ZAFI-967892 format. One line per field, with one value per residue (C-alpha): residue number from 1; y, z, x. Coordinates in nm, 3 decimals. Each point is the difference from the previous one (the first is absolute). Layout:
<sites>
pos <- (NUM / ...)
Y <- (Y / ...)
Z <- (Z / ...)
X <- (X / ...)
</sites>
This chain:
<sites>
pos <- (1 / 2 / 3 / 4 / 5 / 6 / 7 / 8 / 9 / 10 / 11 / 12 / 13 / 14 / 15 / 16 / 17 / 18 / 19 / 20 / 21 / 22 / 23 / 24 / 25 / 26 / 27 / 28 / 29 / 30 / 31 / 32 / 33 / 34 / 35 / 36 / 37 / 38 / 39 / 40 / 41 / 42 / 43 / 44 / 45 / 46 / 47 / 48 / 49 / 50 / 51 / 52 / 53 / 54 / 55 / 56 / 57 / 58 / 59 / 60 / 61 / 62 / 63 / 64 / 65 / 66 / 67 / 68 / 69 / 70 / 71 / 72 / 73 / 74 / 75 / 76 / 77 / 78 / 79 / 80 / 81 / 82 / 83 / 84 / 85 / 86 / 87 / 88 / 89 / 90 / 91 / 92 / 93 / 94 / 95 / 96 / 97 / 98 / 99 / 100 / 101 / 102 / 103 / 104 / 105 / 106 / 107 / 108 / 109 / 110 / 111 / 112 / 113 / 114 / 115 / 116 / 117 / 118 / 119 / 120 / 121 / 122 / 123 / 124 / 125 / 126 / 127 / 128 / 129 / 130 / 131 / 132 / 133 / 134 / 135 / 136 / 137 / 138 / 139 / 140 / 141 / 142 / 143 / 144 / 145 / 146 / 147 / 148 / 149 / 150 / 151 / 152 / 153 / 154 / 155 / 156 / 157 / 158 / 159 / 160 / 161 / 162 / 163 / 164 / 165 / 166 / 167 / 168 / 169 / 170 / 171 / 172 / 173 / 174 / 175 / 176 / 177 / 178 / 179 / 180 / 181 / 182 / 183 / 184 / 185 / 186 / 187 / 188 / 189 / 190 / 191 / 192 / 193 / 194 / 195 / 196 / 197 / 198 / 199 / 200 / 201 / 202 / 203 / 204 / 205 / 206 / 207 / 208 / 209 / 210 / 211 / 212 / 213 / 214 / 215 / 216 / 217 / 218 / 219 / 220 / 221 / 222 / 223 / 224 / 225 / 226 / 227 / 228 / 229 / 230 / 231 / 232 / 233 / 234 / 235 / 236 / 237)
Y <- (0.000 / 0.351 / 0.343 / 0.171 / 0.183 / 0.377 / 0.037 / -0.215 / 0.176 / -0.070 / -0.065 / 0.155 / -0.214 / 0.197 / -0.111 / 0.126 / -0.035 / -0.029 / 0.069 / -0.232 / 0.140 / 0.251 / 0.170 / -0.192 / 0.221 / -0.075 / -0.372 / 0.005 / 0.191 / -0.237 / -0.307 / 0.119 / -0.033 / -0.369 / -0.290 / -0.274 / -0.228 / 0.283 / 0.103 / -0.356 / -0.010 / 0.329 / -0.127 / -0.328 / 0.173 / -0.117 / 0.352 / 0.323 / 0.173 / -0.270 / 0.021 / 0.378 / -0.020 / -0.251 / 0.225 / 0.303 / -0.186 / -0.149 / 0.317 / 0.216 / -0.250 / 0.031 / 0.381 / 0.011 / -0.266 / 0.144 / 0.347 / -0.143 / -0.184 / 0.271 / -0.236 / 0.006 / -0.158 / -0.218 / -0.132 / -0.155 / -0.377 / -0.211 / -0.319 / -0.227 / -0.230 / -0.361 / 0.115 / 0.306 / 0.276 / 0.266 / 0.190 / 0.251 / -0.095 / 0.283 / 0.198 / 0.015 / 0.214 / 0.040 / 0.011 / -0.343 / 0.080 / -0.257 / 0.025 / -0.155 / 0.088 / -0.115 / 0.080 / -0.030 / 0.140 / 0.377 / 0.030 / -0.126 / 0.035 / 0.023 / -0.026 / 0.093 / -0.086 / 0.019 / -0.286 / -0.215 / -0.219 / 0.147 / -0.125 / 0.204 / -0.085 / 0.188 / -0.154 / 0.121 / -0.055 / -0.355 / -0.063 / -0.036 / -0.364 / -0.121 / 0.085 / -0.166 / -0.339 / 0.028 / 0.132 / -0.279 / -0.266 / 0.132 / 0.282 / -0.055 / 0.044 / 0.367 / 0.107 / -0.204 / 0.140 / 0.355 / -0.065 / -0.221 / 0.223 / 0.321 / 0.200 / 0.007 / -0.194 / 0.314 / 0.026 / -0.366 / 0.057 / 0.294 / -0.198 / -0.301 / 0.208 / 0.171 / -0.335 / -0.144 / 0.288 / -0.054 / -0.367 / 0.072 / 0.264 / -0.239 / -0.281 / 0.232 / 0.104 / -0.354 / -0.062 / -0.292 / -0.150 / 0.134 / -0.332 / 0.051 / 0.323 / -0.093 / -0.110 / 0.297 / 0.178 / 0.355 / 0.140 / 0.319 / 0.369 / 0.118 / 0.007 / -0.359 / -0.202 / -0.366 / -0.183 / -0.335 / -0.004 / -0.379 / -0.166 / 0.292 / 0.035 / 0.157 / 0.274 / 0.249 / 0.200 / 0.356 / 0.091 / 0.312 / 0.072 / 0.265 / 0.241 / 0.004 / 0.173 / -0.159 / -0.353 / -0.140 / -0.111 / -0.038 / -0.108 / -0.008 / -0.231 / -0.026 / -0.229 / 0.104 / 0.071 / 0.378 / 0.210 / 0.210 / 0.294 / 0.013 / 0.297 / -0.029 / 0.193 / -0.023 / -0.027 / 0.210 / -0.001)
Z <- (0.000 / -0.069 / -0.046 / -0.334 / -0.178 / 0.032 / -0.374 / -0.008 / -0.098 / 0.260 / -0.038 / 0.254 / 0.223 / 0.176 / 0.359 / 0.224 / 0.377 / 0.102 / 0.366 / 0.060 / 0.329 / -0.135 / 0.127 / -0.041 / -0.285 / -0.201 / 0.070 / -0.123 / -0.315 / -0.090 / 0.087 / -0.263 / -0.269 / 0.068 / -0.205 / 0.155 / 0.089 / 0.164 / 0.204 / 0.120 / 0.113 / 0.186 / 0.162 / 0.106 / 0.191 / 0.359 / 0.133 / -0.143 / 0.002 / -0.222 / -0.239 / -0.015 / -0.071 / -0.278 / -0.155 / 0.016 / -0.155 / -0.286 / -0.058 / -0.013 / -0.238 / -0.226 / 0.009 / -0.082 / -0.271 / -0.161 / -0.008 / -0.178 / -0.255 / -0.045 / 0.121 / 0.265 / 0.328 / 0.046 / -0.356 / 0.045 / -0.039 / 0.146 / -0.142 / 0.263 / -0.070 / 0.123 / 0.343 / 0.027 / -0.155 / -0.132 / -0.326 / -0.148 / -0.317 / -0.219 / -0.231 / -0.371 / -0.086 / 0.367 / 0.098 / 0.113 / 0.368 / 0.257 / 0.354 / 0.336 / 0.356 / 0.357 / 0.336 / 0.361 / 0.267 / -0.028 / -0.320 / -0.354 / -0.292 / -0.372 / -0.282 / -0.364 / -0.280 / -0.378 / -0.219 / 0.276 / 0.272 / 0.348 / 0.357 / 0.317 / 0.368 / 0.327 / 0.345 / 0.355 / 0.189 / 0.128 / 0.373 / 0.124 / -0.006 / -0.243 / -0.310 / 0.135 / 0.019 / -0.354 / -0.141 / 0.164 / -0.150 / -0.347 / -0.113 / -0.189 / 0.212 / -0.075 / 0.061 / 0.319 / 0.131 / -0.058 / 0.230 / 0.256 / 0.038 / 0.055 / 0.299 / 0.173 / -0.029 / -0.138 / -0.272 / -0.080 / -0.035 / -0.232 / -0.220 / -0.012 / -0.099 / -0.280 / -0.136 / 0.031 / -0.201 / -0.269 / -0.024 / -0.023 / -0.269 / -0.212 / 0.038 / -0.105 / -0.320 / -0.127 / 0.185 / 0.181 / 0.348 / 0.298 / 0.055 / -0.335 / 0.118 / 0.346 / -0.126 / -0.226 / 0.079 / 0.066 / 0.252 / -0.106 / -0.052 / -0.195 / -0.298 / -0.088 / -0.318 / 0.049 / -0.294 / 0.065 / 0.119 / 0.005 / 0.108 / -0.064 / -0.370 / -0.243 / 0.130 / 0.049 / 0.238 / 0.119 / 0.356 / 0.215 / 0.359 / 0.041 / 0.296 / 0.173 / 0.318 / 0.337 / 0.116 / -0.354 / -0.264 / -0.373 / -0.327 / -0.372 / -0.268 / -0.378 / -0.283 / -0.319 / 0.056 / 0.018 / 0.311 / 0.128 / 0.227 / 0.251 / -0.002 / 0.345 / 0.111 / 0.274 / -0.093 / 0.190 / -0.048)
X <- (0.000 / 0.117 / -0.152 / -0.070 / 0.278 / -0.007 / -0.054 / -0.315 / -0.322 / -0.265 / -0.370 / -0.235 / -0.221 / -0.274 / -0.050 / -0.279 / -0.022 / -0.365 / -0.089 / -0.294 / -0.134 / -0.249 / -0.319 / -0.328 / -0.123 / 0.317 / -0.034 / -0.362 / 0.090 / 0.283 / -0.206 / -0.249 / 0.269 / 0.067 / -0.129 / -0.214 / 0.293 / 0.193 / -0.304 / -0.045 / 0.362 / -0.040 / -0.320 / 0.164 / 0.281 / 0.032 / -0.049 / -0.146 / 0.340 / 0.146 / -0.292 / 0.034 / 0.371 / -0.061 / -0.266 / 0.230 / 0.293 / -0.200 / -0.200 / 0.314 / 0.161 / -0.302 / 0.018 / 0.371 / -0.005 / -0.313 / 0.153 / 0.303 / -0.217 / -0.263 / -0.272 / -0.273 / 0.124 / -0.308 / 0.033 / 0.344 / 0.012 / 0.280 / 0.147 / 0.155 / 0.294 / 0.037 / 0.125 / -0.223 / 0.212 / -0.244 / 0.038 / -0.245 / -0.182 / 0.125 / -0.230 / 0.087 / 0.304 / 0.096 / 0.367 / 0.131 / -0.047 / 0.109 / -0.137 / 0.073 / -0.091 / 0.045 / -0.153 / 0.113 / -0.230 / -0.020 / 0.207 / -0.040 / 0.241 / -0.079 / 0.255 / -0.066 / 0.242 / -0.021 / 0.113 / 0.149 / -0.143 / 0.017 / -0.028 / -0.047 / -0.004 / -0.043 / 0.030 / -0.026 / 0.325 / 0.030 / 0.015 / 0.359 / 0.104 / -0.267 / 0.202 / 0.314 / -0.171 / -0.132 / 0.328 / 0.201 / -0.223 / -0.082 / 0.232 / 0.327 / 0.315 / 0.077 / -0.361 / -0.029 / 0.329 / -0.120 / -0.295 / 0.172 / 0.307 / -0.197 / 0.127 / -0.341 / -0.329 / -0.165 / 0.266 / -0.054 / -0.374 / 0.063 / 0.240 / -0.229 / -0.302 / 0.194 / 0.118 / -0.350 / -0.147 / 0.262 / -0.095 / -0.369 / 0.056 / 0.207 / -0.253 / -0.282 / 0.177 / -0.050 / -0.327 / 0.158 / -0.018 / 0.191 / 0.177 / 0.172 / 0.161 / 0.127 / 0.340 / 0.071 / 0.330 / -0.119 / 0.248 / 0.177 / -0.063 / -0.303 / -0.045 / 0.082 / 0.031 / -0.092 / 0.159 / -0.169 / -0.361 / -0.038 / -0.224 / -0.240 / 0.068 / 0.244 / 0.226 / 0.137 / -0.215 / 0.061 / -0.091 / -0.015 / -0.095 / -0.271 / 0.023 / -0.339 / -0.110 / -0.063 / 0.081 / -0.008 / 0.248 / -0.066 / 0.156 / -0.081 / 0.141 / -0.036 / 0.106 / 0.182 / 0.367 / -0.030 / 0.060 / -0.287 / -0.056 / -0.285 / -0.235 / -0.156 / -0.306 / -0.262 / -0.367 / -0.251 / -0.379)
</sites>
């Protein structure tokens, strides 16, 4: 793995942070944009706060993707891959927009890319000690050492969560299963170039951490061997 050369021309991937704790009137408005399946998922949440967060995340995704495509948010239709990766059904003559999103409690993340598959992940910081057990068992040696040799448990939790987000983002590029990404060698400074993405699919993949607020960490990845820059913004209703 190594970073992009300074002379490389970078694509832009648009990344939106979506705060999902919103007032009831915003939740109701965004819930009204959802399709029947999304509403059922919001309604089945174990608690009202979880259902509201889901509605906000999916509603905001619809608003942002529809604005990019020049479509009505409620009219968007999603196609789901074998392991659940969603993609918008594009209208005729639309740009080849690729979409991925992730949610963790009070924060969701949306990534939009043109002409290349994209994966995004956001996670709340792991509890100290939890990540060490997972890293020791599943991560490759350099990644595990980064977590296990951290100076404090809090540092270990931070490092683990960053590496976990990177794995999830890479897996979601190919619409695969998490188990396929646990062994990927992803230690190192951001941005990264992963030359071999096996067993997910053909490489290389490009990867970047995304700075998000609060007790969260995030990452975005894309296929096609071209570096990219992240244009990161925060959505507000």
